[in-house]
C-alpha positions in Angstrom: 106.9 107.3 140.2 107.2 104.3 142.6 106.1 106.5 145.6 103.1 107.8 143.7 101.9 104.3 142.8 102.9 102.6 146.1 99.8 100.7 147.3 101.0 100.5 150.9 98.4 103.1 152.0 98.1 104.2 155.6 94.4 103.1 156.6 92.4 105.1 159.0 91.1 103.2 162.0 87.5 102.2 161.2 84.9 100.9 163.3 82.8 100.1 160.1 85.0 99.8 156.9 82.0 101.1 154.8 82.0 104.4 156.6 85.1 105.8 154.8 84.8 108.9 152.7 87.5 110.4 150.7 89.0 113.8 151.1 87.1 115.2 148.1 83.8 114.2 149.6 84.7 115.7 153.1 85.9 118.9 151.3 82.3 119.0 149.4 80.6 118.3 152.8 82.4 121.1 154.3 81.5 123.5 151.6 77.8 122.4 151.7 77.9 123.0 155.5 79.4 126.4 155.1 76.4 127.4 152.9 74.2 127.1 156.0 73.6 129.4 158.8 76.3 129.0 161.6 73.8 127.9 164.2 72.4 125.2 162.0 75.9 123.9 161.3 76.6 123.6 165.1 73.4 121.7 165.6 74.0 119.3 162.6 77.4 118.5 164.0 76.1 118.0 167.5 73.5 115.6 166.3 76.3 113.5 164.6 78.3 113.7 167.8 81.1 115.6 166.1 82.9 118.1 168.3 83.3 121.5 166.9 85.3 123.9 169.4 84.2 127.0 167.4 82.9 127.5 163.8 85.4 129.3 161.8 84.5 128.7 158.2 85.2 126.0 155.5 88.9 125.3 156.3 88.1 124.7 160.0 85.2 122.5 159.1 87.3 120.5 156.8 89.9 119.8 159.5 87.1 118.9 162.0 85.5 116.4 159.6 89.0 114.9 158.9 89.6 114.4 162.6 86.1 113.1 163.2 85.2 109.3 163.6 84.1 107.8 160.2 80.9 106.6 161.7 80.0 110.1 162.9 80.8 111.5 159.6 78.5 108.8 158.0 75.8 110.0 160.4 76.3 113.6 159.3 76.3 112.9 155.5 73.2 110.7 155.9 71.5 113.6 157.7 72.4 116.2 155.0 71.5 113.9 152.0 68.4 112.4 153.1 67.0 115.6 154.9 67.8 118.0 152.0 64.6 120.1 152.3 65.3 120.8 155.9 68.8 121.7 155.4 68.0 123.9 152.4 65.6 125.9 154.6 68.8 126.9 156.8 70.6 128.2 153.6 70.5 131.8 153.2 71.5 131.5 149.5 69.5 128.6 148.0 71.3 128.3 144.6 74.6 128.2 146.3 73.1 125.4 148.5 71.9 123.6 145.4 75.3 123.8 143.6 77.2 122.4 146.6 74.6 119.8 147.3 75.1 118.6 143.6 78.9 118.5 144.1 78.6 116.4 147.3 76.4 113.9 145.5 78.9 113.6 142.7 81.8 113.1 145.2 79.6 110.4 147.0 79.1 108.7 143.7 83.0 108.6 143.0 83.5 107.2 146.5 81.0 104.4 145.7 77.9 105.5 147.5 74.3 105.6 146.4 71.2 107.2 147.7 68.6 104.5 147.4 65.3 104.0 149.1 65.8 106.6 151.7 69.1 105.3 152.8 72.8 106.0 152.0 74.3 102.6 150.8 77.5 101.3 149.3 77.1 100.6 145.6 80.6 99.0 145.4 81.9 96.9 148.1 85.5 97.5 147.4 85.4 101.2 147.1 87.1 102.0 150.3 90.5 100.7 149.2 90.1 102.6 145.8 89.2 105.9 147.6 92.2 105.4 150.0 94.5 104.9 146.9 93.0 108.0 145.2 93.6 110.2 148.2 97.2 108.8 148.7 97.9 109.5 144.9 96.4 113.0 145.1 98.5 113.8 148.1 101.8 112.6 146.7 101.2 114.1 143.3 100.8 117.6 145.0 104.3 117.3 146.6 106.1 115.5 143.6 106.6 118.5 141.3 105.4 116.5 138.4 102.1 118.4 137.8 103.3 122.0 137.8 100.9 122.9 134.8 98.0 120.9 136.3 97.6 118.6 133.4 97.4 115.5 135.6 94.8 117.0 138.0 92.8 118.2 135.0 92.8 114.6 133.5 91.6 113.1 136.9 88.9 115.8 137.2 87.7 115.1 133.8 87.6 111.4 134.5 85.4 112.0 137.5 83.1 114.3 135.6 82.6 111.8 132.8 81.9 109.0 135.3 79.2 111.0 137.1 77.3 112.2 134.1 73.8 111.1 133.4 74.2 108.7 131.9 77.8 107.9 132.7 80.4 108.3 130.0 82.6 105.3 130.9 84.7 105.5 127.7 85.7 109.1 128.5 86.1 108.4 132.1 88.6 105.5 131.4 90.5 107.5 128.7 91.1 110.4 131.0 92.0 108.0 133.9 94.6 106.4 131.7 96.1 109.7 130.7 97.0 110.6 134.3 99.4 107.7 135.1 100.9 107.9 131.7 101.8 111.4 132.2 103.3 110.7 135.7 105.4 107.9 134.1 106.5 110.1 131.2 107.5 113.0 133.4 109.2 110.9 136.0 111.3 109.3 133.3 112.5 112.7 132.1 113.3 113.7 135.6 115.2 110.5 136.2 117.1 110.7 132.9 118.2 114.4 133.7 119.3 113.3 137.1 121.4 110.3 135.8 122.7 112.2 132.8 121.5 109.8 130.4 119.5 110.1 127.2 115.9 111.0 127.9 113.5 108.3 126.8 111.2 108.8 123.9 107.6 109.9 124.5 106.4 106.3 124.2 104.6 104.8 127.2 106.7 101.6 127.2 109.9 103.6 127.0 108.9 105.7 130.0 108.0 102.7 132.1 111.3 101.0 131.3 113.1 104.0 132.4 111.3 104.4 135.7 111.4 100.7 136.4 115.0 100.1 135.7 116.3 103.1 137.7 113.8 102.6 140.6 115.0 98.8 141.0 118.6 99.9 140.8 118.0 102.5 143.6 116.2 99.9 145.7 119.0 97.4 145.2 121.7 100.0 146.1 119.8 101.0 149.3 119.4 97.3 150.2 123.3 96.7 149.7 124.1 99.7 151.8 121.7 98.6 154.6 123.2 95.1 154.6 126.8 96.4 154.7 126.0 98.8 157.5 124.4 95.9 159.4 127.4 93.7 158.9 129.7 96.5 160.0 127.8 97.1 163.2 128.1 93.4 164.2 131.8 93.3 163.6 
């Protein structure tokens, strides 16, 4: 639980902080590019100064975008979003391009971007930190074993979909977003209780938080004491 909610997120090196895009947006961008002819993809990447050794499909495109400089990705996204008609002309299947374009716009909205007056602009100045936290949470959740049935991921997806509706349903978005960390806490508490061979907490939010907080604090204290003892022993 503590590792999932740890805010000490590794930040990418940015030349311009506002150029950060989350992994969901990069995935949507890779899908949109993959709906175009391969020669058009190569040209678009070259215009944005993104090096693509060899075009090998969506997964390879995603890896390339993740390695690229944020400012270069910003140029590519701007080119794709603001020149939609030109990009659509290079798509063999128009409806597929339309579906994936809509997904990219939805992900951009979740990252705090807006298409306004012929420009791609930041709608929320603090969005970069939020996106980084979301990416870190998603990554740690996948490796935690706490979401085997997919309920937590489904709650996060439902929250995002409600937020990007027209008009946005902020109540539904907030409700689903609250469900995700509550479920993490409850499941973490059950795992901790089983490992400690103590009574499992009730399914109440407060009970789960107390269980995870108490045992996490104890673990941190024990590790600190061990480290201090080892340091003292090494000096003597």
